[in-house]
C-alpha positions as a Python dict, from the first residue, in 0.01 Angstrom:
ca = {
    (1, 'X'): (0, 0, 0),
    (2, 'X'): (-203, 250, -108),
    (3, 'X'): (-595, 209, -208),
    (4, 'X'): (-832, 336, -461),
    (5, 'X'): (-1216, 338, -445),
    (6, 'X'): (-1267, 313, -824),
    (7, 'X'): (-980, 122, -1027),
    (8, 'X'): (-1091, 144, -1433),
    (9, 'X'): (-964, 38, -1777),
    (10, 'X'): (-876, 378, -1926),
    (11, 'X'): (-1150, 431, -2237),
    (12, 'X'): (-910, 512, -2517),
    (13, 'X'): (-611, 360, -2685),
    (14, 'X'): (-347, 553, -2754),
    (15, 'X'): (-136, 482, -3077),
    (16, 'X'): (196, 558, -3203),
    (17, 'X'): (531, 479, -3339),
    (18, 'X'): (869, 332, -3164),
    (19, 'X'): (1195, 525, -3245),
    (20, 'X'): (1266, 236, -3477),
    (21, 'X'): (901, 335, -3644),
    (22, 'X'): (719, 9, -3545),
    (23, 'X'): (362, 74, -3465),
    (24, 'X'): (244, 31, -3108),
    (25, 'X'): (-103, 83, -2905),
    (26, 'X'): (-118, 150, -2551),
    (27, 'X'): (-354, 168, -2260),
    (28, 'X'): (-377, 247, -1883),
    (29, 'X'): (-547, 120, -1559),
    (30, 'X'): (-648, 413, -1371),
    (31, 'X'): (-728, 461, -987),
    (32, 'X'): (-847, 727, -789),
    (33, 'X'): (-1055, 809, -459),
    (34, 'X'): (-1232, 1147, -538),
    (35, 'X'): (-1516, 1072, -783),
    (36, 'X'): (-1662, 1412, -822),
    (37, 'X'): (-1313, 1602, -958),
    (38, 'X'): (-1048, 1324, -972),
    (39, 'X'): (-763, 1532, -833),
    (40, 'X'): (-605, 1199, -731),
    (41, 'X'): (-655, 1011, -1086),
    (42, 'X'): (-347, 799, -1105),
    (43, 'X'): (-187, 556, -1385),
    (44, 'X'): (-164, 212, -1203),
    (45, 'X'): (-61, 19, -1503),
    (46, 'X'): (58, 82, -1856),
    (47, 'X'): (3, -208, -2123),
    (48, 'X'): (171, -173, -2462),
    (49, 'X'): (155, -386, -2777),
    (50, 'X'): (404, -356, -3028),
    (51, 'X'): (342, -498, -3379),
    (52, 'X'): (659, -720, -3477),
    (53, 'X'): (734, -604, -3838),
    (54, 'X'): (934, -973, -3869),
    (55, 'X'): (698, -1229, -3748),
    (56, 'X'): (306, -1247, -3674),
    (57, 'X'): (381, -1202, -3297),
    (58, 'X'): (272, -925, -3091),
    (59, 'X'): (486, -797, -2825),
    (60, 'X'): (291, -710, -2503),
    (61, 'X'): (436, -512, -2213),
    (62, 'X'): (294, -452, -1868),
    (63, 'X'): (424, -195, -1679),
    (64, 'X'): (297, -183, -1294),
    (65, 'X'): (340, 147, -1140),
    (66, 'X'): (396, -10, -793),
    (67, 'X'): (528, -374, -762),
    (68, 'X'): (257, -480, -495),
    (69, 'X'): (12, -416, -776),
    (70, 'X'): (82, -739, -994),
    (71, 'X'): (-84, -933, -709),
    (72, 'X'): (-398, -715, -694),
    (73, 'X'): (-700, -978, -843),
    (74, 'X'): (-903, -694, -970),
    (75, 'X'): (-591, -514, -1146),
    (76, 'X'): (-507, -883, -1323),
    (77, 'X'): (-873, -902, -1450),
    (78, 'X'): (-858, -531, -1586),
    (79, 'X'): (-501, -647, -1733),
    (80, 'X'): (-620, -955, -1899),
    (81, 'X'): (-929, -737, -2101),
    (82, 'X'): (-673, -463, -2196),
    (83, 'X'): (-439, -740, -2339),
    (84, 'X'): (-752, -863, -2544),
    (85, 'X'): (-803, -499, -2632),
    (86, 'X'): (-489, -440, -2759),
    (87, 'X'): (-461, -762, -2966),
    (88, 'X'): (-793, -665, -3153),
    (89, 'X'): (-645, -321, -3222),
    (90, 'X'): (-316, -488, -3392),
    (91, 'X'): (-534, -749, -3575),
    (92, 'X'): (-737, -434, -3709),
    (93, 'X'): (-454, -258, -3775),
    (94, 'X'): (-308, -554, -3996),
    (95, 'X'): (-597, -628, -4158),
    (96, 'X'): (-655, -250, -4283),
    (97, 'X'): (-275, -273, -4423),
    (98, 'X'): (-367, -594, -4629),
    (99, 'X'): (-653, -418, -4773),
    (100, 'X'): (-408, -99, -4919),
}
C-alpha cells in the first residue's frame, strides 16, 4: 500500500456531457508526497455526479484508483465532502435551467 503525505479534494469541479448528452460533474481526490514540485501528484479517487434526465435522482459514482483506498478513513471523509459539493453543483444547474 502506498502512502501520501498530502491528500486533498481537488479545488475545481469538472463538467461535461455523457455520450448520451446528459450533464455530469466530477471532482478528484489527489495524493502526493513532494510539496515543492508535485512530481508524484496522483489521482486517488474520482467522484462523478450525473443528472438523470428521467427523474429527480442524482447518480453518484465513486471510482477508486486502488481497492484499499475504499477503507481509508481520511479518503472516506473527502468522498463524503465531494458528494455534497457535487450534489450542490447539480442543484444549482437545475435551478438555472428552471430560470431560463
